[in-house]
Each structure stands twice: as structure tokens, then as C-alpha cells.
C-alpha positions, -999 to +999 in steps of 0.1 A: -011+179+127-011+145+111-034+121+125-016+088+140-033+056+139-027+032+164-053-002+160-048-018+129-079-039+121-073-071+099-083-071+067-097-103+052-081-142+056-073-166+027-078-201+032-038-222+027-037-254+012+001-259+015+028-244+030+041-223+006+025-190+011+032-193+049+067-205+046+056-229+076+048-269+073+020-280+046-010-287+064-049-292+050-067-276+081-096-252+070-084-231+100-049-224+084-057-185+069-039-159+056-041-130+076-037-094+055-036-063+075-039-030+065+001-020+078+016-046+048+019-072+077+009-108+058+005-134+088+001-171+085-015-199+100-025-192+135-018-162+138+023-164+130+040-139+112+052-157+076+084-163+068+106-136+093+138-148+083+157-116+075+160-109+034+125-119+031+104-097+008+080-076+016+039-085+008+040-062-023+067-078-040+055-108-052+019-126-047+022-167-042+006-184-076-035-184-073-038-148-054-042-123-081-078-110-083-098-090-105-113-052-106-147-070-096-133-084-061-121-050-050-154-032-063-171-059-037-145-057-009-144-020-013-164+010-026-164+027-064-150+055-051-122+042-033-111+022-068-116+052-084-091+072-064-070+046-071-075+054-106-070+089-102-036+083-087-024+057-112-028+085-133-007+107-110+019+080-109+021+080-153+021+117-154+058+113-139+066+087-163+041+060-183+038+028-189+022+014-154-014-002-148-031-018-119-021-055-105-054-068-088-042-090-058-057-103-034-041-086+002-036-054-024-039-035-059-001-032-068+016-018-098+030-033-130+046-028-160+041-052-190+028-080-172+060-077-144+053-060-107+069-033-099+055-024-062+069+015-051+037+019-042+007+000-036-030+002-024-054-015+003-088+000-005-114-005+029-147+002+029-142+040+038-107+049+032-077+038+014-044+026+032-019+042+005+020+025+006+048+043-010+084+029-003+108+057+003+133+063+028+123+077+061+135+113+055+132+144+081+121+166+060+096+147+048+083+140+081+084+176+089+060+186+055+034+153+065+034+164+103+017+199+084-006+187+057-032+170+076-033+133+060-036+103+086-006+088+086-002+051+098+031+045+117+061+046+095+074+006+082+112+008+093+115-032+073+099-026+043+113+015+044+073+026+033+054+054+046+014+047+049-013+070+048-049+059+053-067+084+027-102+094+010-109+107-021-109+141-008-072+141-003-056+137-035-074+173-046-062+187-013-031+176-012-024+173-051+014+186-051+019+161-019+011+134-034+030+141-066+058+146-047+055+116-029+050+099-062+081+110-077+103+106-048+089+069-046+100+065-080+137+083-073+129+116-094+137+149-080+113+172-059+116+209-058+128+216-017+098+243-008+074+216-022+086+197+011+075+222+035+050+244+021+012+235+026-007+242-008-020+274-016-056+262-022 
């Protein structure tokens, strides 16, 4: 059975110099920070939820100016093994249609095509695991397959229609067909029905 993580810690704080990033009034206080959470939420100054109005974009859809980083930033924040896992997942993604590369941002690693964000999948490497976020509408057949998979699942993000997983490097090898199916579904590509209900035979 899949494991449900119930407590999701804050992972990083990003200083705010004005109100653009938070949707709040401009501030200059050093106490004003962005909170980047493993569940994809970004909190603004004093822990308030950012721009909560309907129609708000998911954190992965666009970064505020100045929030882009590089691979070295994530090497220090996470580990070489988890960045290698991101590379391996990118290979699987491009096997289903080439042209995408990793885009290193402050709160997450996204995807880009020709310099433009295309974040149907995103990555949040930690020290010992990675939060892998896949934008797919909730599906009962897929839910059943995931329950049987043994992957550690975080709560489904109903607001942004995203499945969220806590994964480690060995998961990709153990669940190759499931990862491929999830990637194909996120790209709106057809998936063989049986691969959603039958565990890998390896």
C-alpha cells in the first residue's frame, strides 16, 4: 500500500523586497519571507497564503523575476544522487517527446522548452528524497494503481490538479512503467490500460 505523508515541512525561505511576489503591500522588513513548501504552496509575508484569489497560477507556472537559480544551488541544497534522479526522469520525459530541459528555480526545478516554462511536471529535491509533482486530473483507476505501487504519496493537490510523490533514486528503476505512464498522462498521451492496474513484474 502507498504511504501517505501527513506532515509536510517548510523547506526554504526567500526574502521579499516588495509586494510583487506575495500579492501583499510592499514591505522592506527582513522578516518578510517567502515560504516554499513541499506541497507546492508558497506562503508570503508573516506566513499568509500568497494571492489567494481564484484564477491564481500554481507556483510552478511562473517565477517572479530574480527567482531563477542554477544547478549548483540545488547541488548544495540537495544531493548529487537526487539531481541525477531528476536527470533520469528528464530522459524518460524526453523519450515521450524531445525538446525539454530542466529549469532551476528557487523553490523547485521545472521544465522548459526553448526558454519557456512548460511545467506539467516539477521536482523539489531535498537532502534524502525528492518531491515529484505531476499535473494529472484525479483518476480512480490511477489511484488504485498508485495504492498498489508502494510509492510514498503526498495528498492530491485538488487546487492545481496535481499528484505528488515523495521518491528516492531506487523508485524509478523499481517502477519504470508506472513513471512512464504518469509522464505520458501528464503530456496527454495514450496509456495502455493494463499498465495502470498491473504492478511491474520485475
